[in-house]
C-alpha positions in Angstrom: 0.0 -0.1 -0.1 1.2 4.0 -0.3 1.5 6.1 2.1 0.4 8.7 0.2 -3.0 7.0 -0.4 -3.6 6.5 3.2 -5.8 9.5 4.8 -8.5 9.7 7.3 -11.3 7.9 5.0 -9.5 5.3 4.5 -9.6 4.0 8.3 -14.0 4.6 8.0 -16.1 1.5 8.6 -17.0 0.8 4.4 -13.4 1.5 3.7 -12.4 -0.8 6.1 -15.4 -3.1 4.7 -13.9 -2.8 1.7 -10.4 -3.3 1.5 -10.4 -6.6 4.0 -9.8 -9.8 3.2 -12.3 -11.8 2.3 -12.3 -14.1 5.2 -12.6 -11.0 7.8 -15.7 -9.6 5.4 -17.8 -12.7 5.4 -17.0 -12.8 9.6 -18.1 -9.2 9.8 -21.4 -10.2 7.6 -22.3 -13.1 9.6 -22.2 -10.2 12.7 -24.1 -8.1 10.5 -27.0 -10.6 10.3 -26.1 -12.3 13.5 -26.5 -8.3 15.2 -30.5 -7.6 13.5 -31.3 -11.0 14.2 -30.4 -10.7 18.1 -32.5 -7.0 17.6 -35.6 -9.3 15.9 -36.1 -11.3 18.8 -35.5 -8.1 21.3 -38.2 -6.2 19.7 -40.7 -8.6 19.5 -39.6 -10.3 23.0 -40.4 -6.6 24.2 -43.6 -5.9 22.7 -44.9 -9.8 23.8 -43.7 -9.0 27.3 -45.5 -6.1 27.3 -48.7 -7.0 25.7 -49.0 -10.4 28.0 -48.2 -8.8 31.4 -50.9 -6.0 30.2 -53.0 -8.7 29.2 -52.9 -10.7 32.4 -53.3 -7.0 34.7 -56.3 -6.8 32.9 -57.5 -10.4 33.8 -56.7 -10.4 36.8 -58.8 -7.8 37.4 -61.5 -9.1 36.3 -61.8 -12.2 37.9 -61.0 -10.4 41.4 -64.2 -7.5 40.6 -66.5 -9.6 41.9 -67.7 -11.2 38.8 -68.1 -15.2 39.0 -65.2 -17.6 37.7 -68.2 -18.3 35.1 -68.8 -15.1 33.5 -65.2 -15.0 33.6 -64.2 -17.7 31.4 -67.4 -16.8 29.5 -66.2 -13.2 29.1 -62.6 -14.6 27.5 -64.4 -16.0 24.6 -64.3 -20.3 23.0 -60.8 -19.4 22.3 -58.5 -16.9 24.2 -54.8 -15.8 23.4 -53.8 -15.6 26.9 -53.1 -18.1 29.0 -54.8 -17.3 31.9 -58.4 -16.8 30.9 -57.0 -20.8 28.9 -55.9 -22.1 32.4 -59.7 -21.1 33.9 -61.1 -22.9 31.2 -59.4 -25.8 32.2 -59.4 -26.0 35.6 -63.8 -25.6 35.3 -63.7 -28.2 32.9 -62.8 -30.3 34.8 -64.7 -29.4 37.4 -68.1 -29.0 35.4 -67.7 -33.0 34.5 -67.5 -33.3 37.9 -70.2 -31.7 39.4 -73.0 -33.0 36.4 -71.5 -36.7 37.7 -73.7 -36.0 40.7 -72.6 -35.7 44.2 -68.7 -36.7 44.3 -67.0 -39.3 47.3 -64.0 -37.5 49.3 -61.7 -40.4 46.8 -63.6 -38.4 43.7 -62.8 -35.1 44.8 -59.1 -35.5 45.8 -59.1 -37.1 42.5 -60.5 -34.2 40.6 -57.9 -31.4 42.1 -55.5 -33.9 41.2 -56.5 -33.5 38.2 -57.0 -30.3 38.3 -53.5 -29.8 39.4 -51.7 -31.6 36.0 -54.3 -29.2 33.7 -53.1 -26.0 35.1 -49.1 -27.5 35.4 -49.2 -28.4 31.7 -51.0 -24.8 31.0 -47.8 -23.7 32.5 -45.0 -25.3 31.5 -47.1 -25.0 27.8 -46.8 -20.8 28.3 -43.6 -21.0 30.0 -42.0 -22.4 26.8 -43.6 -19.9 24.5 -42.7 -16.7 26.3 -38.6 -18.3 26.1 -39.2 -19.1 22.4 -36.4 -17.2 21.4 -33.7 -16.5 23.9 -31.5 -19.7 23.0 -30.6 -17.8 20.1 -30.0 -14.7 22.0 -28.1 -16.8 24.1 -25.9 -17.9 21.2 -25.6 -14.9 19.8 -24.2 -13.4 23.3 -21.4 -15.7 23.9 -20.3 -17.0 20.1 -20.5 -13.5 18.5 -16.8 -11.9 20.6 -15.0 -15.3 19.6 -16.2 -15.3 16.0 -14.5 -11.6 16.2 -11.9 -12.1 17.6 -11.1 -15.0 14.3 -11.7 -12.3 12.2 -9.3 -10.2 14.1 -6.5 -12.8 14.3 -7.2 -13.8 10.2 -6.8 -10.1 9.4 -3.6 -9.7 11.6 -2.4 -13.1 9.5 -3.3 -11.4 5.9 -1.7 -8.0 7.5 2.0 -9.7 8.9 1.7 -11.1 4.9 1.2 -7.7 3.6 4.4 -6.8 5.4 6.4 -9.6 4.1 5.3 -9.4 0.6 5.6 -5.6 0.8 9.2 -5.4 3.0 7.4 -2.4 5.0 7.1 -1.9 8.5 6.2 1.3 7.8 2.7 2.4 9.8 1.0 3.1 7.1 0.9 -0.4 5.5 0.8 -1.8 9.0 -2.4 -0.2 10.5 -5.3 -0.4 7.9 -4.9 -3.8 7.6 -5.0 -4.2 11.5 -7.4 -1.7 11.8 -9.4 -4.1 9.6 -9.0 -6.8 11.6 -10.3 -5.2 15.0 -13.1 -4.0 12.6 -14.1 -7.3 13.2 -13.8 -7.5 17.2 -15.8 -3.7 18.1 -18.8 -6.1 15.6 -18.8 -9.1 17.7 -19.1 -6.7 20.2 -21.4 -4.2 19.0 -23.5 -7.8 18.1 -22.9 -9.3 21.8 -23.1 -6.7 24.2 -27.6 -6.2 23.2 -28.4 -9.5 23.7 -26.4 -9.8 27.0 -28.2 -7.2 28.1 -31.2 -8.6 26.6 -31.3 -12.2 27.0 -30.6 -12.1 31.5 -34.1 -9.6 31.6 -36.1 -11.5 29.0 -34.5 -14.6 30.9 -35.7 -12.4 34.6 -39.0 -11.4 32.7 -39.9 -15.0 31.7 -39.3 -16.3 35.2 -41.5 -14.0 36.7 -44.0 -14.4 34.2 -44.1 -17.9 35.0 -44.0 -17.4 38.8 -47.2 -15.5 37.7 -48.9 -17.9 36.2 -48.3 -20.3 39.2 -49.3 -17.8 41.5 -52.2 -17.6 39.5 -52.5 -21.8 39.6 -52.6 -21.9 43.4 -55.4 -19.5 43.2 -57.3 -21.0 41.2 -56.9 -24.5 42.7 -57.8 -23.3 46.1 -60.9 -21.8 44.5 -62.5 -24.9 42.9 -61.3 -27.0 46.5 -63.3 -23.8 48.6 -66.2 -24.8 46.1 -66.4 -28.8 46.6 -65.8 -27.9 50.4 -69.1 -26.6 50.2 -71.1 -29.1 47.9 -70.0 -31.6 50.9 
């Protein structure tokens, strides 16, 4: 490289990408796509958790308003999208099946409570898996991106040393652009990894908190069903 052609414009992002070795370019493109994917997941999870918690607040307020559970379940529709009304409808379905058969014995009552608990646990497991969907990709981007960027940096520095050997010139003007191209790969790796790492930890906490909210609602619902059974007995 002729030192006279080196200028501040030689170190902008576009110039560094264009002049980089093809392996480093592939690394940069891969990291850019990984960052784009992680931001897609981040935005999706942000809006989804906001909608889930908003709907959960509304439904819990409706349950606490004094309306009967049957009325609340009916108002939720035949196929509610949120987990809480689905859990309520599943528990009431089991309750109605036993009530239609007439008075239940103690063993039948205990079996009903077990069935309701299994229905609620299955609903919680499905919803927890649904809200955690996509977190694995964030974890992969967060952990792998720095190492992929480091690989691009090592390859770029090797390419820089080859240029020095071929041109037999150790001038900083010869070395600096190639090293800058290599270090740019590490920078892109960190740019991809840091938001993914922060988002993964945040959304993992949000998912655990939402799962705990579902478990609390399931406990309250199971208690309400047991109270009804005790009143009938």
